[in-house]
C-alpha positions as CSV (number, residue, x, y, z in Angstrom):
1,M,-0.1,0.1,0.0
2,V,2.8,2.6,0.6
3,T,4.4,1.3,-2.7
4,R,1.0,2.2,-4.1
5,H,0.8,5.4,-2.7
6,F,3.9,7.2,-2.6
7,V,6.2,5.2,-5.6
8,H,3.8,4.7,-8.3
9,S,3.0,8.5,-7.4
10,R,6.4,9.5,-8.4
11,V,6.2,12.1,-5.1
12,F,10.0,11.8,-4.8
13,A,10.7,12.1,-8.5
14,D,12.1,16.0,-7.5
15,L,14.4,15.2,-4.6
16,I,15.9,12.6,-7.2
17,K,16.9,14.5,-10.2
18,K,18.4,17.0,-7.3
19,H,19.8,14.8,-4.9
20,D,21.6,11.3,-4.1
21,V,18.4,8.8,-2.7
22,T,18.2,5.6,-1.9
23,F,15.0,3.2,-1.4
24,V,15.6,0.8,1.3
25,F,13.0,-2.2,1.5
26,P,12.9,-5.2,3.3
27,E,14.3,-8.3,2.6
28,P,12.9,-10.0,-0.7
29,G,10.3,-12.2,0.3
30,Y,9.3,-10.9,3.5
31,K,5.6,-10.9,3.6
32,R,4.4,-7.5,4.3
33,M,5.9,-6.8,0.1
34,G,3.1,-8.8,-1.0
35,D,3.7,-9.4,-4.6
36,V,6.0,-6.1,-5.0
37,E,8.6,-6.7,-7.6
38,V,10.9,-3.8,-6.3
39,G,13.2,-4.8,-9.2
40,Q,9.7,-3.9,-11.8
41,L,9.6,-0.7,-10.0
42,D,9.8,2.8,-11.6
43,L,12.3,4.7,-9.1
44,C,13.1,7.3,-11.4
45,G,16.4,6.6,-11.4
46,A,16.9,6.1,-7.7
47,D,19.3,3.5,-6.4
48,Y,17.8,0.7,-4.1
49,T,18.4,-1.4,-1.1
50,H,17.4,-4.1,1.2
51,L,17.5,-4.1,5.1
52,T,17.0,-7.3,6.9
53,V,13.7,-6.7,9.3
54,H,15.3,-7.3,13.1
55,Q,12.3,-9.8,14.3
56,G,13.8,-9.6,17.9
57,R,13.6,-6.0,18.0
58,Q,9.7,-6.4,16.9
59,R,9.0,-8.8,19.4
60,L,9.9,-6.1,22.1
61,W,8.5,-2.9,20.2
62,K,4.9,-3.8,19.8
63,P,4.0,-4.9,23.6
64,L,5.6,-2.2,24.7
65,F,3.4,0.3,22.4
66,Q,0.1,-2.0,23.4
67,I,0.7,-1.7,27.0
68,D,1.4,2.3,26.2
69,Q,-1.7,2.2,24.7
70,L,-3.6,1.2,27.4
71,R,-2.5,3.7,29.8
72,W,-5.7,5.3,31.4
73,R,-5.6,8.6,29.4
74,P,-8.8,11.2,29.7
75,G,-11.0,11.5,26.6
76,R,-13.7,9.3,24.9
77,Q,-11.6,8.4,22.1
78,W,-8.6,7.3,23.9
79,K,-11.2,4.9,25.6
80,L,-11.8,4.2,22.4
81,V,-8.4,2.9,21.3
82,R,-7.9,1.2,24.3
83,W,-10.9,-1.1,23.6
84,V,-9.5,-1.5,20.1
85,Y,-6.3,-2.7,21.6
86,I,-8.0,-5.2,24.2
87,D,-10.2,-6.8,21.4
88,A,-6.9,-7.2,18.9
89,I,-4.5,-8.7,21.8
90,G,-7.2,-11.2,23.4
91,P,-8.5,-10.9,27.2
92,K,-5.5,-13.0,28.6
93,A,-2.9,-10.3,27.3
94,A,-5.3,-7.4,28.0
95,A,-5.6,-8.5,31.8
96,L,-1.5,-8.6,31.7
97,Y,-1.0,-5.6,29.6
98,R,-3.9,-3.4,31.8
99,V,-1.5,-4.4,34.8
100,A,1.6,-3.4,33.1
101,S,0.4,0.0,32.1
102,L,-0.7,0.8,35.8
103,P,1.1,4.7,37.0
104,G,4.3,3.5,38.6
105,V,4.3,0.0,36.7
106,F,4.7,1.0,33.9
107,A,7.9,3.3,34.2
108,L,9.4,-0.2,35.3
109,V,7.9,-1.8,32.4
110,R,9.4,0.1,29.9
111,R,12.8,-0.1,31.5
112,F,13.0,-3.4,31.2
113,F,11.8,-3.0,27.6
114,E,14.5,-0.9,27.1
115,R,17.2,-3.0,28.7
116,K,15.9,-5.8,26.7
117,L,16.5,-3.6,23.1
118,A,19.7,-2.7,24.3
119,D,20.7,-6.2,24.4
120,R,19.4,-6.4,20.7
121,P,21.8,-3.8,18.4
122,Y,20.4,-3.7,15.2
123,Y,24.0,-4.4,13.8
124,D,22.2,-4.1,10.1
125,L,20.4,-0.3,10.2
126,D,23.5,0.5,11.7
127,A,25.5,-0.8,9.1
128,L,23.3,0.6,6.4
129,L,23.6,4.0,8.2
130,D,27.2,4.0,8.5
131,Q,27.5,3.2,5.1
132,Y,25.3,5.8,3.2
133,Q,25.5,8.5,6.1
134,P,22.4,10.0,5.2
135,D,21.7,14.0,5.4
136,A,17.9,13.3,6.3
137,L,15.7,10.2,6.4
138,I,12.3,9.7,4.7
139,H,9.7,7.1,6.0
140,P,6.4,6.9,4.2
141,C,4.5,5.1,6.3
142,V,0.7,4.3,8.2
143,L,2.6,5.6,11.6
144,E,3.7,2.1,12.4
145,G,6.1,-0.7,10.5
146,V,9.3,-2.6,10.8
147,Y,11.3,0.1,10.9
148,I,9.7,2.9,12.4
149,N,10.8,2.6,16.3
150,D,14.2,1.7,15.3
151,L,14.5,4.8,12.3
152,I,13.4,7.1,15.6
153,E,15.8,6.0,18.2
154,A,18.8,5.6,15.0
155,A,17.7,9.2,13.9
156,S,18.0,10.8,17.5
157,K,21.3,9.1,18.3
158,R,22.9,9.9,15.0
159,S,21.1,13.2,15.1
160,I,19.9,12.7,11.6
161,P,16.9,14.8,10.9
162,F,13.9,12.7,10.6
163,V,10.9,12.9,8.2
164,T,7.7,10.5,8.4
165,I,4.8,10.7,5.6
166,M,1.5,9.6,6.9
167,N,-0.7,7.7,4.9
168,S,-4.3,7.9,5.7
169,W,-6.6,9.7,7.9
170,D,-6.9,7.8,10.8
171,N,-3.1,7.1,11.0
172,P,-2.8,9.7,14.0
173,S,-5.6,8.7,15.9
174,T,-6.3,4.8,15.5
175,K,-2.9,3.3,13.6
176,R,-0.1,4.8,15.5
177,A,2.4,2.2,16.7
178,M,5.3,4.6,17.4
179,V,6.7,4.4,20.9
180,G,8.6,8.1,20.1
181,T,8.8,10.3,17.7
182,P,10.0,11.5,14.3
183,D,11.6,14.9,13.8
184,W,8.6,15.9,11.7
185,L,5.6,14.6,10.5
186,L,3.7,15.5,7.6
187,V,0.3,15.3,7.3
188,W,-3.0,15.6,5.8
189,G,-4.6,19.0,6.9
190,E,-5.7,20.6,9.7
191,Q,-7.8,17.6,11.4
192,T,-4.7,15.0,11.4
193,K,-2.0,18.2,12.7
194,R,-4.4,18.3,15.7
195,H,-4.2,14.6,16.1
196,A,-1.2,14.2,15.7
197,V,-0.6,16.7,18.8
198,E,-3.0,15.4,20.7
199,Y,-2.7,11.4,19.7
200,V,1.2,10.8,18.7
201,G,2.7,13.9,20.9
202,M,4.3,16.0,18.2
203,R,4.7,19.7,18.8
204,P,2.4,21.5,16.9
205,E,5.4,23.6,14.5
206,R,6.9,19.9,13.8
207,A,3.4,18.7,12.4
208,I,3.4,20.2,8.8
209,K,0.4,20.0,6.7
210,F,1.2,18.9,3.3
211,G,-1.7,17.0,1.5
212,A,-1.6,13.5,0.4
213,A,0.9,12.3,-1.7
214,Q,-1.5,9.7,-3.4
215,F,-4.3,12.9,-4.0
216,D,-2.0,14.7,-6.0
217,L,-2.9,13.7,-9.2
218,F,-6.5,14.1,-8.2
219,R,-5.1,17.9,-9.6
220,S,-4.8,16.2,-13.2
221,R,-7.8,15.7,-15.8
222,A,-9.6,12.7,-15.9
223,T,-8.4,10.0,-18.9
224,I,-11.9,9.0,-20.0
225,S,-15.4,11.3,-20.1
226,R,-18.6,10.3,-18.7
227,T,-20.1,9.2,-21.4
228,E,-17.1,6.8,-22.3
229,F,-17.3,6.0,-18.5
230,C,-21.0,5.3,-19.1
231,G,-20.2,3.4,-22.3
232,E,-17.5,1.0,-20.6
233,H,-20.7,-0.5,-18.2
234,N,-23.6,0.3,-20.6
235,I,-25.2,2.5,-18.8
236,D,-27.9,5.2,-20.2
237,P,-25.5,8.3,-19.8
238,V,-28.6,10.4,-19.6
239,L,-29.5,8.9,-15.9
240,P,-27.5,10.1,-13.0
241,V,-24.9,8.1,-11.9
242,L,-24.9,7.2,-7.9
243,L,-21.7,5.5,-7.1
244,Y,-22.0,3.0,-4.0
245,A,-18.1,2.7,-2.4
246,G,-17.6,-0.4,-0.4
247,S,-15.7,-0.4,3.1
248,S,-13.8,-2.8,5.1
249,K,-16.4,-3.0,7.6
250,E,-17.9,-6.3,7.1
251,S,-21.7,-4.5,6.6
252,D,-24.2,-6.2,4.0
253,E,-23.3,-4.4,1.1
254,F,-25.3,-6.6,-0.9
255,G,-28.3,-6.3,0.7
256,H,-27.8,-2.8,0.7
257,L,-27.7,-2.6,-2.8
258,R,-30.8,-4.5,-3.3
259,A,-32.7,-2.2,-0.9
260,I,-31.7,0.5,-3.0
261,E,-32.7,-1.1,-6.7
262,D,-36.3,-1.9,-5.0
263,A,-36.5,1.8,-3.8
264,I,-35.7,2.6,-7.6
265,D,-38.3,0.4,-8.9
266,A,-41.0,1.8,-6.1
267,G,-40.0,5.7,-7.1
268,R,-39.2,6.1,-3.8
269,V,-35.9,7.5,-5.4
270,P,-35.1,8.9,-8.8
271,K,-34.5,6.6,-11.4
272,M,-30.3,6.1,-11.4
273,A,-27.7,3.6,-12.3
274,V,-25.6,2.4,-9.1
275,V,-22.0,1.5,-10.1
276,Y,-20.8,-0.7,-7.2
277,R,-16.7,-0.5,-6.2
278,P,-16.1,-3.0,-3.5
279,H,-13.2,-2.0,-1.7
280,P,-10.0,-3.1,-2.1
281,W,-9.9,-5.6,0.7
282,G,-12.9,-5.1,1.7
283,G,-14.5,-8.9,0.3
284,G,-17.7,-7.0,-0.9
285,G,-19.0,-7.3,2.5
286,M,-20.4,-9.6,4.2
287,G,-21.1,-12.6,2.1
288,G,-19.8,-10.4,-1.1
289,E,-19.9,-13.9,-3.5
290,R,-22.9,-12.7,-4.2
291,L,-22.4,-10.2,-6.1
292,L,-21.9,-11.0,-9.2
293,D,-24.4,-13.6,-10.2
294,H,-27.3,-11.6,-8.8
295,P,-29.5,-10.4,-11.8
296,W,-29.0,-6.5,-11.2
297,R,-31.5,-4.1,-12.4
298,H,-29.9,-1.0,-11.6
299,V,-26.3,-2.0,-10.4
300,Y,-23.1,-2.0,-12.1
301,V,-20.5,-3.5,-10.9
302,E,-17.2,-1.3,-11.7
303,N,-15.1,-2.7,-14.4
304,S,-11.9,-2.6,-12.8
305,M,-12.5,-4.6,-9.6
306,R,-14.3,-7.1,-11.5
307,G,-11.6,-9.5,-11.3
308,Y,-10.9,-8.9,-7.1
309,L,-14.9,-9.9,-6.8
310,E,-14.2,-13.2,-9.0
311,A,-11.4,-13.7,-6.4
312,V,-13.7,-13.2,-3.6
313,K,-16.9,-16.1,-5.4
314,A,-13.5,-18.3,-5.7
315,G,-12.9,-17.8,-1.7
316,H,-9.2,-15.4,-1.9
317,K,-10.7,-12.5,0.1
318,G,-6.9,-10.9,-0.5
319,K,-6.0,-7.5,-1.4
320,T,-6.0,-5.8,-4.5
321,L,-4.9,-1.9,-5.1
322,P,-6.7,-0.5,-8.2
323,S,-4.5,2.3,-9.7
324,Y,-5.2,5.8,-8.5
325,E,-5.8,7.1,-11.7
326,R,-8.7,4.9,-12.2
327,T,-10.1,6.3,-8.9
328,H,-9.6,9.5,-10.0
329,D,-12.1,8.6,-13.6
330,L,-14.2,7.5,-11.8
331,L,-15.2,9.9,-9.5
332,C,-14.6,12.3,-12.0
333,S,-17.5,10.4,-13.8
334,V,-20.0,10.0,-11.4
335,D,-23.0,12.1,-9.7
336,A,-22.6,11.4,-6.1
337,L,-21.4,8.6,-4.0
338,V,-22.2,6.9,-0.8
339,S,-20.2,4.3,1.1
340,P,-20.3,2.7,4.7
341,L,-17.2,4.5,6.0
342,S,-14.4,4.3,3.4
343,T,-12.0,6.5,2.7
344,I,-13.2,7.6,-0.8
345,I,-15.8,9.6,1.1
346,V,-13.4,12.3,1.4
347,E,-12.1,11.4,-2.0
348,G,-15.5,12.5,-3.3
349,A,-16.1,15.7,-1.3
350,L,-12.6,16.5,-3.0
351,H,-14.1,16.0,-6.2
352,G,-17.1,18.1,-5.5
353,K,-19.4,15.2,-5.6
354,P,-22.2,14.8,-3.1
355,V,-21.4,12.5,-0.5
356,A,-23.2,10.8,2.2
357,C,-22.1,8.3,5.0
358,F,-24.1,5.7,5.2
359,L,-24.0,3.7,8.8
360,P,-25.9,0.3,9.0
361,T,-26.1,0.8,12.6
362,E,-28.8,-2.1,12.9
363,E,-25.6,-4.6,11.6
364,Q,-24.4,-6.3,14.6
365,S,-22.9,-8.7,13.2
366,A,-20.4,-6.2,11.4
367,N,-17.5,-6.2,13.7
368,H,-15.0,-4.0,12.4
369,F,-17.8,-1.2,11.6
370,Q,-19.0,-1.0,15.3
371,R,-15.5,-1.0,16.3
372,T,-14.6,1.8,14.2
373,V,-18.1,4.2,13.6
374,S,-17.6,6.5,16.4
375,L,-13.7,6.8,16.0
376,I,-12.7,10.7,16.1
377,H,-11.2,10.7,12.3
378,F,-15.2,9.9,11.2
379,E,-16.9,12.0,14.0
380,D,-15.3,15.4,12.4
381,M,-16.8,14.4,9.2
382,Y,-20.5,13.5,10.9
383,R,-20.4,16.8,12.3
384,M,-20.1,18.7,8.9
385,P,-23.8,19.6,7.1
386,E,-21.9,19.4,4.1
387,F,-21.5,15.6,4.5
388,L,-25.1,13.4,4.7
389,K,-25.3,10.8,7.0
390,A,-28.1,8.0,6.8
391,N,-28.2,6.3,10.4
392,G,-29.1,3.1,9.6
393,S,-31.0,1.3,6.9
394,D,-34.3,3.0,7.0
395,E,-32.6,6.3,6.6
396,L,-30.8,5.3,3.9
397,I,-33.7,5.6,1.2
398,S,-34.9,9.3,2.5
399,T,-31.0,10.2,2.6
400,L,-30.1,9.3,-1.1
401,G,-33.3,11.4,-1.9
402,E,-31.5,14.8,-0.8
403,L,-28.2,13.3,-2.0
404,M,-29.1,13.3,-5.8
405,S,-30.9,16.7,-5.0
406,L,-27.6,17.9,-4.7
407,V,-26.3,16.9,-7.9
408,G,-25.8,19.7,-10.0
409,D,-25.6,22.5,-7.4
410,D,-22.4,24.4,-8.3
411,S,-22.4,26.5,-5.2
412,F,-22.6,23.4,-3.4
413,S,-20.1,21.3,-5.1
414,E,-17.8,24.3,-4.4
415,R,-18.5,24.4,-0.7
416,L,-18.0,20.8,-0.2
417,K,-14.4,21.4,-1.7
418,E,-13.6,24.3,0.4
419,V,-14.7,22.4,3.9
420,S,-12.7,18.5,2.6
421,R,-9.3,20.6,3.1
422,F,-9.7,20.4,6.9
423,F,-9.5,16.7,6.0
424,V,-6.8,17.2,3.0
425,E,-5.0,20.7,2.2
426,S,-4.8,21.4,-0.9
427,F,-1.7,23.1,-2.6
428,D,-1.3,25.2,-6.2
429,R,2.1,23.2,-6.3
430,P,2.8,19.4,-6.7
431,Y,3.7,17.1,-3.8
432,S,7.2,16.1,-5.5
433,E,8.3,19.7,-5.7
434,R,7.2,20.8,-2.0
435,L,8.6,17.6,-0.7
436,C,11.9,18.4,-2.2
437,E,11.8,21.8,-1.1
438,F,11.0,20.5,2.7
439,V,13.3,17.7,3.2
440,E,16.1,20.6,1.9
441,S,15.0,22.8,4.5
442,V,15.8,20.3,7.4
443,A,18.5,18.2,5.9
444,L,20.7,22.0,5.2
445,P,22.9,22.4,7.9
446,T,22.5,26.0,9.0
447,Q,19.9,27.2,10.6
448,D,19.3,30.3,8.3
449,A,19.4,28.3,5.2
450,R,16.8,26.1,6.5
451,A,14.8,29.2,7.4
452,S,15.3,30.7,4.0
453,L,13.5,27.3,2.5
454,Q,10.5,27.0,4.9
455,A,9.7,30.6,4.3
456,A,9.8,29.7,0.3
457,I,7.5,27.0,1.2
């Protein structure tokens, strides 16, 4: 995923043109690399190397972080985060870790883990840094991973500026698995800047609003027209097109689509075409294997994801990573969007398309949805009137009527784009160009040179 968002998007291209850049990947065959063939990646002419993952240190960083997360902190979000980790690690480990997280006890536990880490030096990382003598370290990630804690520690010891780039809007508030903090954190916008300060512990001036690397291509024109998109899917281009974007939340997306079709036939919502796009690793929701064989009347499966649904039908519920160019073409071609909580809601809003958050709260078996529906990165969106919200299936149909009534309202579209900047800051200049200048500003040796470049940015 990180390779898709930061390598395929070529956001390091300007840095590579001007400076000596080396990419570092886990050793060949490492499980987190999936089917990525490093030798086949377009690295814009940069060199690459591999770094073995220190499994022994990983087994120490992980429980130390989880114990830290179970420490009591005031606020509803922290309570939700504690329960997310309790659910993830199981009741026996949770009971032990909660004791370890108690005031006074945690200080002793932390010292114990620090001694254990000191007894397991990361010789390969030290050798890598000795070899390259970097002026800066850049780590795009979800704020967790196999290197991040060791990089924070090594960069601090060696006084190397360490720049971390977040991958998605929930990273600072929910996905963070860092024991310490980097020197700099590039966040999406105002929301994640606040979350970086409150939940990561970043100093405000070190959490920089920088936009989303993978959304930079949204500034470009679509590669196909709406008419061509409709032709691909045998949709009458006269009809308004609603995108139902699936999520990873395990809800009954098949049932939702059937309810929308019945409402179209009954005249409860305007006549429309519904394009269904499954989440890249959501499996089509609960019972997603039913989706391809159903005789849909108004629903059209988005072409680029048919192969993924064929795999789901065959019993293979892995990941697929469609290109962001295709996502951009899709969002430019549809008229409105509804989703049971996926990042594509923000992406649709960035395109100025009316969007609706669908919360199937009555589906108690959708465990992932029930765990995440109240997390704070979603709560900020619920509070904005420009983002419509349907609480439960009973509200879905009435909300869709309101949603489709906003299609073609240019003033609403512009307002939606503006409020979306709270989540993803927009810039006139390309991400790659700004990233190069920022890294130069933190890597240059003199404070005057840094101040001059940061002022220019």
